[in-house]
Backbone as a chain_set.jsonl record, in Angstrom:
{"seq": "MREYAISFIMVSLLCAVVSVLSPEGKMKKSVSFSLSLVLICVLIFPLFGALGDIENISQDFFGEIDISDSGEIVNSDFERETEVAICDGLVNALSDKFGISKDNMSVDCGIRIIGSDLIFENVEITLFGRAVFSDINKIEDYIEDSLGCECEVYLLEA", "coords": {"N": [[16.932, -13.506, 9.686], [18.246, -15.829, 9.931], [20.78, -15.265, 10.664], [20.693, -14.105, 13.459], [19.306, -16.26, 14.367], [22.024, -17.733, 14.454], [23.445, -16.093, 15.849], [22.395, -16.517, 18.335], [22.853, -18.863, 19.185], [25.44, -19.219, 18.775], [26.385, -17.287, 21.427], [24.836, -18.038, 23.247], [26.317, -20.918, 23.572], [28.676, -20.059, 24.248], [28.466, -18.815, 26.478], [27.717, -20.947, 27.78], [30.415, -22.357, 27.765], [31.515, -20.445, 29.478], [30.171, -20.811, 31.727], [30.292, -22.958, 32.861], [33.577, -22.928, 33.392], [33.159, -21.418, 35.629], [34.244, -20.758, 39.397], [33.062, -22.446, 41.575], [30.172, -21.58, 43.962], [29.187, -18.139, 45.393], [30.546, -16.967, 43.798], [29.726, -18.636, 41.387], [27.366, -18.332, 40.863], [26.901, -15.22, 40.795], [28.262, -15.446, 38.288], [26.224, -17.047, 36.824], [23.818, -15.44, 37.155], [24.511, -13.093, 35.332], [25.984, -14.016, 33.172], [22.431, -15.217, 32.577], [21.466, -13.016, 32.168], [22.817, -11.824, 29.83], [22.25, -13.534, 27.643], [19.553, -12.961, 27.608], [19.313, -10.302, 27.362], [20.023, -10.76, 24.41], [18.334, -12.576, 23.078], [16.48, -10.417, 22.966], [16.985, -8.639, 21.662], [16.358, -8.519, 18.688], [13.875, -7.111, 19.295], [13.606, -4.306, 19.002], [14.999, -3.526, 16.781], [13.048, -4.561, 15.508], [10.745, -3.055, 16.403], [12.179, -0.244, 16.02], [12.236, -0.29, 12.416], [9.129, -0.827, 12.365], [8.627, 2.179, 13.351], [9.535, 3.059, 11.038], [7.922, 2.482, 9.169], [5.554, 3.138, 9.766], [6.061, 6.499, 9.596], [6.787, 6.39, 6.965], [4.353, 5.778, 6.096], [2.706, 8.115, 7.08], [3.651, 9.748, 6.358], [3.077, 10.093, 3.663], [0.301, 11.442, 3.42], [-1.379, 14.292, 2.986], [-2.226, 18.049, 3.562], [-4.615, 19.204, 2.077], [-5.434, 22.458, 1.005], [-8.172, 23.35, 1.503], [-8.144, 21.893, 3.77], [-9.099, 19.479, 4.089], [-7.986, 15.92, 4.785], [-5.31, 14.504, 2.674], [-4.66, 11.401, 0.754], [-2.708, 11.234, -2.081], [-1.9, 8.775, -3.045], [-3.607, 7.051, -2.579], [-6.14, 7.453, -3.62], [-4.726, 7.871, -6.39], [-4.581, 5.476, -7.041], [-7.264, 4.707, -6.753], [-8.374, 5.482, -8.618], [-7.059, 4.623, -10.871], [-8.582, 2.367, -10.178], [-11.007, 2.689, -11.055], [-11.146, 3.735, -13.407], [-10.633, 1.195, -14.904], [-12.52, -0.217, -14.094], [-14.754, 1.358, -15.362], [-14.467, 0.725, -18.428], [-15.005, -1.662, -18.649], [-17.426, -1.697, -17.873], [-18.348, 0.074, -20.115], [-17.706, -1.758, -21.973], [-19.286, -3.864, -22.212], [-21.76, -3.292, -21.851], [-22.433, -1.275, -24.246], [-20.887, -3.159, -26.281], [-18.014, -2.181, -26.827], [-15.359, -3.014, -28.053], [-12.607, -3.307, -25.729], [-10.07, -2.773, -26.815], [-10.709, -0.727, -27.759], [-10.408, 1.833, -26.787], [-10.461, 3.883, -23.754], [-10.324, 5.078, -21.225], [-10.102, 7.789, -18.675], [-10.634, 9.724, -15.487], [-11.63, 11.935, -13.316], [-11.366, 11.753, -10.21], [-12.701, 12.862, -6.405], [-11.775, 12.126, -2.83], [-13.263, 12.382, -0.484], [-13.221, 12.093, 3.336], [-15.151, 9.272, 3.718], [-16.393, 9.563, 1.45], [-16.555, 9.321, -2.126], [-16.114, 11.218, -4.485], [-16.884, 11.997, -7.858], [-15.116, 14.275, -10.156], [-15.14, 14.799, -13.241], [-15.322, 12.711, -16.233], [-13.287, 11.277, -18.826], [-13.755, 9.925, -21.801], [-11.994, 8.023, -24.719], [-11.99, 7.231, -27.893], [-11.772, 4.786, -30.481], [-10.061, 2.989, -33.312], [-12.794, 0.404, -34.616], [-14.595, 1.741, -32.457], [-15.423, 4.243, -32.994], [-17.554, 4.162, -34.35], [-19.525, 4.102, -32.359], [-22.662, 4.902, -29.862], [-21.966, 7.98, -29.29], [-24.011, 9.443, -27.798], [-25.598, 8.064, -26.374], [-23.925, 6.564, -24.648], [-22.289, 9.041, -23.181], [-24.57, 10.27, -21.766], [-25.313, 7.539, -20.154], [-23.482, 7.559, -18.59], [-23.028, 10.001, -17.023], [-25.819, 9.885, -16.081], [-25.339, 7.4, -13.999], [-22.741, 8.265, -12.899], [-22.816, 11.158, -11.791], [-21.936, 13.147, -12.941], [-19.761, 15.051, -15.251], [-19.645, 14.379, -18.441], [-17.214, 13.74, -21.151], [-16.748, 12.608, -24.751], [-14.544, 11.611, -26.43], [-12.963, 11.043, -30.296], [-10.739, 9.507, -32.144], [-8.858, 9.457, -34.916], [-7.822, 6.587, -36.84]], "CA": [[16.093, -14.425, 10.717], [19.299, -17.258, 10.278], [21.987, -14.719, 11.26], [19.884, -14.496, 14.499], [19.613, -17.729, 14.936], [23.733, -18.148, 14.634], [24.953, -15.334, 16.407], [22.008, -16.896, 19.582], [23.08, -20.337, 19.601], [27.314, -19.267, 19.995], [26.381, -17.065, 22.284], [24.955, -19.586, 24.026], [27.614, -21.904, 23.237], [29.8, -18.843, 25.151], [27.643, -18.535, 27.968], [27.424, -22.512, 28.616], [31.43, -22.808, 28.366], [32.122, -19.938, 31.205], [29.148, -21.281, 33.046], [31.092, -24.857, 32.975], [34.94, -22.486, 34.163], [33.357, -20.509, 36.323], [34.668, -21.421, 40.02], [32.293, -22.318, 42.739], [30.39, -20.734, 45.291], [29.209, -17.375, 45.251], [31.187, -16.434, 42.406], [29.155, -19.129, 40.37], [25.959, -17.421, 41.553], [27.075, -13.915, 39.801], [28.653, -15.292, 36.999], [25.252, -17.773, 36.269], [22.908, -14.078, 36.787], [25.021, -12.28, 34.463], [25.521, -15.091, 31.713], [21.233, -15.053, 32.044], [20.901, -11.322, 31.736], [23.517, -11.552, 28.602], [21.254, -14.066, 27.134], [18.011, -12.339, 27.707], [19.623, -8.916, 25.642], [20.177, -11.706, 22.884], [16.818, -12.377, 23.096], [15.126, -9.686, 22.926], [17.851, -7.651, 20.63], [15.433, -8.356, 17.177], [12.793, -6.413, 19.383], [14.5, -3.688, 19.248], [15.171, -3.573, 15.198], [11.491, -4.345, 14.352], [10.029, -1.591, 16.598], [12.97, 0.479, 14.61], [10.881, -1.029, 11.241], [7.357, -0.343, 12.653], [8.437, 3.684, 13.163], [10.012, 3.847, 9.817], [6.468, 2.216, 8.104], [4.368, 4.403, 10.102], [6.889, 7.461, 9.043], [6.514, 6.852, 4.889], [2.437, 5.572, 5.614], [1.979, 9.329, 7.025], [4.331, 10.877, 5.333], [1.854, 10.277, 1.789], [-0.973, 12.176, 3.538], [-0.876, 15.7, 2.786], [-3.154, 18.371, 3.958], [-5.136, 20.311, 0.917], [-5.792, 24.16, 1.243], [-9.035, 23.439, 2.313], [-8.299, 21.421, 5.167], [-9.463, 17.858, 4.233], [-6.567, 15.062, 4.569], [-4.929, 13.426, 1.002], [-3.629, 10.274, 0.267], [-2.426, 10.966, -3.424], [-1.227, 7.514, -3.222], [-4.958, 6.285, -2.314], [-6.555, 8.304, -4.851], [-4.514, 7.662, -8.229], [-4.801, 3.542, -7.043], [-8.926, 4.256, -6.695], [-8.555, 6.514, -9.691], [-6.728, 3.396, -11.846], [-9.125, 0.739, -10.422], [-12.529, 3.174, -11.28], [-11.035, 4.206, -14.826], [-10.571, -0.518, -15.521], [-14.097, -0.57, -13.926], [-15.454, 1.469, -16.479], [-14.013, 0.153, -19.32], [-15.283, -3.271, -18.283], [-18.998, -1.663, -17.733], [-18.723, 0.333, -21.493], [-17.765, -2.852, -23.172], [-20.354, -5.29, -21.255], [-23.305, -2.085, -21.882], [-22.239, -1.039, -25.674], [-20.033, -3.654, -26.983], [-17.19, -2.025, -27.678], [-13.658, -3.596, -27.609], [-11.771, -2.791, -24.195], [-8.779, -2.48, -26.662], [-10.711, 0.345, -28.633], [-11.283, 3.091, -26.096], [-9.297, 4.073, -22.666], [-10.924, 6.371, -19.724], [-9.512, 8.595, -17.407], [-11.447, 10.237, -14.46], [-11.26, 13.212, -11.987], [-12.251, 11.599, -8.619], [-11.771, 13.393, -4.759], [-12.029, 11.369, -1.607], [-13.654, 13.345, 0.777], [-13.623, 11.413, 4.376], [-15.887, 8.281, 3.299], [-17.1, 9.682, 0.294], [-16.091, 9.535, -3.428], [-17.008, 12.252, -5.635], [-16.176, 11.864, -9.496], [-15.562, 15.712, -10.722], [-15.374, 14.037, -14.66], [-15.018, 11.296, -17.149], [-13.131, 11.538, -20.568], [-13.514, 8.347, -22.434], [-11.263, 8.447, -26.296], [-12.468, 5.749, -28.36], [-10.417, 5.045, -31.702], [-10.541, 2.021, -33.813], [-14.281, 0.337, -34.085], [-15.221, 2.037, -31.316], [-15.719, 5.347, -33.031], [-18.978, 3.668, -34.778], [-20.374, 4.172, -31.293], [-23.648, 5.964, -30.034], [-21.518, 8.493, -28.137], [-24.809, 10.64, -26.828], [-25.811, 7.352, -25.297], [-22.444, 6.813, -23.52], [-22.041, 10.245, -22.637], [-25.998, 10.105, -20.6], [-24.726, 6.67, -19.477], [-22.237, 7.698, -17.752], [-23.526, 11.276, -16.608], [-26.8, 9.711, -15.055], [-24.839, 6.376, -13.544], [-21.866, 8.683, -11.656], [-23.443, 11.902, -11.604], [-20.498, 14.119, -13.221], [-19.368, 15.656, -16.802], [-18.506, 12.923, -19.262], [-16.864, 13.794, -22.027], [-16.131, 11.095, -25.541], [-13.493, 11.865, -27.342], [-12.693, 10.247, -31.212], [-9.685, 9.516, -32.19], [-9.239, 8.662, -35.738], [-6.051, 6.109, -36.896]], "C": [[17.586, -15.54, 11.25], [20.791, -16.63, 10.616], [22.067, -14.197, 12.25], [20.255, -15.626, 14.918], [20.93, -18.242, 15.141], [24.085, -17.976, 15.735], [23.719, -15.807, 18.026], [22.422, -17.942, 19.998], [24.499, -20.059, 19.982], [27.149, -18.516, 21.131], [26.159, -17.405, 23.013], [25.351, -20.569, 24.752], [28.833, -20.971, 24.239], [29.473, -19.338, 26.513], [28.004, -20.177, 28.929], [29.191, -22.76, 29.263], [32.023, -21.697, 29.631], [31.113, -20.329, 31.717], [29.993, -22.157, 33.924], [32.852, -23.954, 34.357], [34.413, -21.94, 35.198], [33.646, -21.382, 37.694], [32.935, -21.173, 41.057], [32.124, -21.367, 43.353], [29.298, -19.904, 44.873], [29.519, -17.348, 43.932], [30.425, -17.042, 41.089], [28.106, -18.601, 40.234], [26.068, -16.44, 40.265], [27.426, -14.42, 38.534], [27.573, -16.16, 35.775], [24.385, -16.086, 35.913], [23.87, -13.483, 35.453], [25.049, -13.055, 33.322], [23.368, -15.001, 31.062], [20.956, -13.962, 31.486], [21.903, -10.914, 30.605], [22.484, -12.01, 27.394], [19.826, -13.942, 26.736], [18.452, -11.106, 26.792], [20.042, -9.796, 23.891], [19.216, -12.291, 22.407], [15.852, -11.854, 22.486], [15.957, -8.103, 22.005], [16.942, -7.706, 19.387], [14.528, -7.546, 17.749], [13.112, -5.826, 19.068], [14.313, -2.84, 17.828], [13.706, -3.645, 15.274], [11.019, -3.252, 14.796], [10.912, -0.097, 15.866], [11.84, 0.558, 13.372], [9.762, -0.281, 11.351], [7.522, 1.288, 12.606], [8.582, 3.997, 11.678], [8.65, 3.728, 8.967], [5.619, 3.043, 8.371], [5.0, 5.935, 9.68], [6.136, 7.346, 7.615], [4.633, 6.765, 4.867], [2.354, 7.767, 6.138], [2.719, 10.206, 6.034], [3.668, 10.872, 3.801], [0.787, 10.888, 2.211], [-0.653, 13.011, 4.285], [-2.634, 16.242, 3.484], [-3.675, 19.196, 3.213], [-5.065, 21.775, 1.847], [-6.943, 24.354, 1.934], [-9.304, 22.794, 3.225], [-8.548, 19.825, 5.349], [-7.702, 17.425, 3.949], [-6.376, 14.253, 3.143], [-4.455, 13.01, 1.433], [-3.345, 10.365, -1.069], [-2.424, 9.89, -3.993], [-2.613, 6.493, -3.953], [-5.605, 6.492, -3.393], [-6.535, 8.222, -6.043], [-4.42, 6.158, -7.798], [-6.281, 3.307, -7.195], [-9.212, 4.63, -7.979], [-8.653, 4.74, -11.092], [-7.787, 2.377, -11.388], [-10.878, 1.314, -11.356], [-12.578, 3.373, -13.082], [-11.585, 2.165, -15.321], [-11.825, -0.941, -15.315], [-15.105, -0.168, -15.406], [-15.64, 1.674, -17.831], [-14.977, -0.824, -19.292], [-17.077, -2.943, -19.247], [-19.235, -1.236, -19.046], [-18.742, -1.069, -22.131], [-18.927, -3.705, -22.769], [-21.7, -4.228, -21.612], [-23.196, -1.691, -23.306], [-21.502, -1.7, -26.667], [-18.838, -3.177, -27.495], [-16.184, -3.151, -27.1], [-13.362, -2.771, -26.745], [-10.666, -2.21, -25.352], [-9.365, -0.77, -27.755], [-11.065, 1.416, -28.028], [-9.778, 3.049, -24.866], [-10.321, 5.656, -22.302], [-10.05, 6.859, -19.115], [-10.701, 9.355, -16.819], [-10.771, 10.989, -13.489], [-11.595, 12.8, -10.957], [-11.981, 12.929, -7.468], [-12.653, 12.423, -3.669], [-12.347, 12.563, -0.806], [-13.885, 12.167, 2.443], [-14.222, 9.779, 3.56], [-16.869, 8.508, 1.852], [-15.956, 9.799, -0.767], [-16.648, 9.95, -4.682], [-16.551, 12.149, -6.746], [-17.031, 13.112, -10.171], [-15.825, 15.411, -12.142], [-15.03, 12.966, -14.899], [-14.813, 11.585, -18.363], [-13.07, 9.602, -20.902], [-12.727, 8.91, -24.212], [-11.801, 6.886, -26.353], [-11.733, 5.933, -30.008], [-10.824, 3.698, -32.222], [-12.326, 1.725, -34.648], [-15.359, 1.273, -33.682], [-15.992, 3.381, -31.455], [-17.266, 5.689, -33.83], [-20.078, 4.421, -33.42], [-21.851, 4.859, -30.676], [-23.176, 7.291, -28.788], [-23.012, 9.277, -27.558], [-25.025, 9.879, -25.954], [-24.51, 6.913, -24.51], [-22.522, 8.072, -22.549], [-23.542, 10.061, -21.122], [-25.53, 8.787, -19.225], [-24.28, 6.847, -18.562], [-22.436, 9.077, -16.767], [-24.46, 10.838, -16.046], [-26.161, 8.161, -14.081], [-23.942, 7.355, -12.557], [-22.233, 10.754, -11.532], [-22.426, 13.044, -12.34], [-20.583, 14.252, -14.767], [-18.689, 13.935, -17.255], [-18.183, 14.046, -20.736], [-16.181, 12.629, -23.471], [-15.154, 12.233, -26.34], [-13.114, 10.474, -28.601], [-11.178, 10.684, -31.939], [-9.606, 8.638, -33.584], [-7.894, 7.875, -36.219], [-5.712, 6.077, -37.97]], "O": [[17.895, -15.906, 12.385], [21.784, -17.333, 10.801], [23.146, -13.666, 12.513], [21.208, -15.97, 15.617], [21.072, -19.157, 15.952], [24.655, -18.72, 16.533], [24.248, -15.361, 19.045], [22.429, -18.122, 21.216], [24.949, -20.408, 21.074], [27.775, -18.984, 22.082], [26.986, -17.368, 23.923], [25.08, -21.016, 25.867], [29.759, -21.525, 24.832], [30.07, -20.035, 27.333], [28.348, -20.427, 30.084], [29.493, -23.107, 30.405], [32.796, -22.046, 30.523], [31.305, -19.94, 32.869], [30.286, -22.141, 35.12], [33.106, -24.237, 35.527], [35.277, -21.852, 36.07], [33.44, -22.59, 37.577], [32.123, -20.254, 41.164], [32.925, -20.46, 43.579], [28.433, -20.403, 44.153], [28.753, -17.702, 43.035], [30.359, -16.435, 40.02], [27.896, -18.33, 39.052], [25.598, -16.63, 39.143], [26.904, -13.851, 37.575], [27.708, -16.157, 34.551], [24.314, -15.607, 34.782], [23.317, -13.81, 34.403], [24.205, -12.848, 32.45], [22.95, -14.839, 29.915], [20.297, -13.851, 30.452], [21.926, -9.712, 30.339], [22.018, -11.294, 26.508], [19.152, -14.541, 25.898], [18.007, -10.949, 25.655], [20.234, -9.403, 22.74], [19.221, -12.562, 21.206], [14.888, -12.255, 21.834], [15.534, -6.957, 21.852], [16.765, -6.552, 18.995], [13.994, -6.905, 16.844], [13.435, -6.33, 17.992], [13.68, -1.79, 17.722], [13.132, -2.578, 15.055], [10.773, -2.35, 13.995], [10.345, 0.855, 15.33], [10.839, 1.274, 13.366], [9.434, 0.68, 10.655], [6.69, 1.871, 11.911], [7.98, 4.908, 11.11], [8.275, 4.628, 8.216], [4.952, 3.67, 7.548], [4.06, 6.668, 9.372], [5.171, 8.01, 7.237], [3.848, 7.326, 4.103], [1.891, 8.549, 5.307], [2.387, 11.066, 5.218], [3.903, 11.743, 2.964], [-0.007, 11.004, 1.277], [-0.106, 13.051, 5.388], [-3.64, 15.591, 3.764], [-3.286, 20.322, 3.522], [-4.73, 21.984, 3.013], [-7.034, 25.216, 2.808], [-10.431, 22.826, 3.72], [-8.313, 19.122, 6.332], [-6.747, 17.975, 3.401], [-7.224, 13.506, 2.655], [-3.741, 13.391, 2.361], [-3.792, 9.343, -1.591], [-2.79, 9.732, -5.157], [-2.755, 5.77, -4.939], [-5.63, 5.574, -4.213], [-7.478, 8.341, -6.826], [-3.966, 5.576, -8.784], [-6.738, 2.234, -7.591], [-10.223, 4.186, -8.524], [-9.53, 4.151, -11.723], [-7.963, 1.45, -12.179], [-11.628, 0.6, -12.021], [-13.545, 3.241, -13.832], [-12.632, 1.897, -15.91], [-12.357, -1.802, -16.016], [-15.799, -0.863, -16.149], [-16.47, 2.382, -18.402], [-15.889, -0.687, -20.108], [-17.641, -3.373, -20.253], [-20.179, -1.82, -19.577], [-19.727, -1.467, -22.754], [-19.341, -4.288, -23.771], [-22.778, -4.818, -21.536], [-24.337, -1.833, -23.746], [-21.341, -1.181, -27.772], [-18.475, -3.638, -28.577], [-16.223, -3.866, -26.099], [-13.716, -1.593, -26.807], [-10.212, -1.118, -25.01], [-8.595, 0.031, -28.285], [-11.974, 2.088, -28.516], [-8.666, 2.529, -24.96], [-10.733, 6.674, -22.857], [-9.016, 6.199, -19.011], [-11.673, 9.618, -17.527], [-9.675, 10.786, -12.967], [-12.389, 13.59, -10.445], [-11.169, 13.826, -7.692], [-13.843, 12.111, -3.716], [-11.627, 13.54, -0.6], [-14.895, 11.463, 2.43], [-13.426, 9.277, 2.766], [-17.767, 7.8, 1.397], [-14.811, 10.194, -0.548], [-17.318, 9.398, -5.555], [-15.327, 12.238, -6.65], [-18.197, 13.297, -10.518], [-16.954, 15.804, -12.438], [-14.498, 12.199, -14.096], [-15.69, 12.049, -19.093], [-12.568, 8.59, -20.412], [-12.955, 10.008, -24.72], [-11.965, 5.943, -25.579], [-11.302, 6.967, -30.518], [-11.821, 3.174, -31.724], [-12.956, 2.656, -35.15], [-16.453, 1.551, -34.172], [-16.839, 3.786, -30.658], [-17.898, 6.739, -33.944], [-21.107, 5.076, -33.585], [-22.139, 5.688, -31.54], [-23.783, 7.527, -27.743], [-22.731, 9.806, -26.483], [-24.882, 10.253, -24.79], [-24.578, 7.307, -23.346], [-22.783, 8.019, -21.347], [-23.393, 9.812, -19.926], [-25.44, 8.921, -18.004], [-24.653, 6.273, -17.538], [-21.867, 9.033, -15.676], [-24.36, 11.326, -14.92], [-27.012, 7.949, -13.217], [-24.305, 7.337, -11.381], [-21.348, 11.376, -10.944], [-22.508, 14.07, -11.665], [-21.398, 13.612, -15.432], [-17.952, 13.034, -16.855], [-18.927, 14.941, -21.137], [-15.221, 11.904, -23.21], [-15.272, 13.419, -26.65], [-12.989, 9.3, -28.254], [-10.699, 11.793, -32.174], [-10.05, 7.492, -33.648], [-6.839, 8.475, -36.014], [-4.549, 5.776, -38.242]]}, "num_chains": 1, "name": "protein.A"}
């Protein structure tokens, strides 16, 4: 932006000098008109760059969207970020509900986003440390009842 401002000031000064040095009469009007066009071009030049950037952004956005084998529109980055957020939320929920330390578990889930619907395919919970003494059946039932999907709990020994 600074470069643009400096170039606009320099072109304006150059136009002012040319305007002062131009001869009087019809020639002065033609020169003034031409200089006005030059200044307008300098003013709108950044718009063309911005429009090019918008085109690149839209191509990047639509480049992430794919069509699956079943014809569904899929944005894998959006699904991945949603999955990470859901896993973090499940870790917090399990920690609050069962008193399991967040450091002693990890959660991985499989989801699908179809239109505005979020479908849970499965949830895998890995417990380690003191969390291995938790009630696995209650954890599985809680997840299956809450999310309506299959839940598997794995125990890792230290």
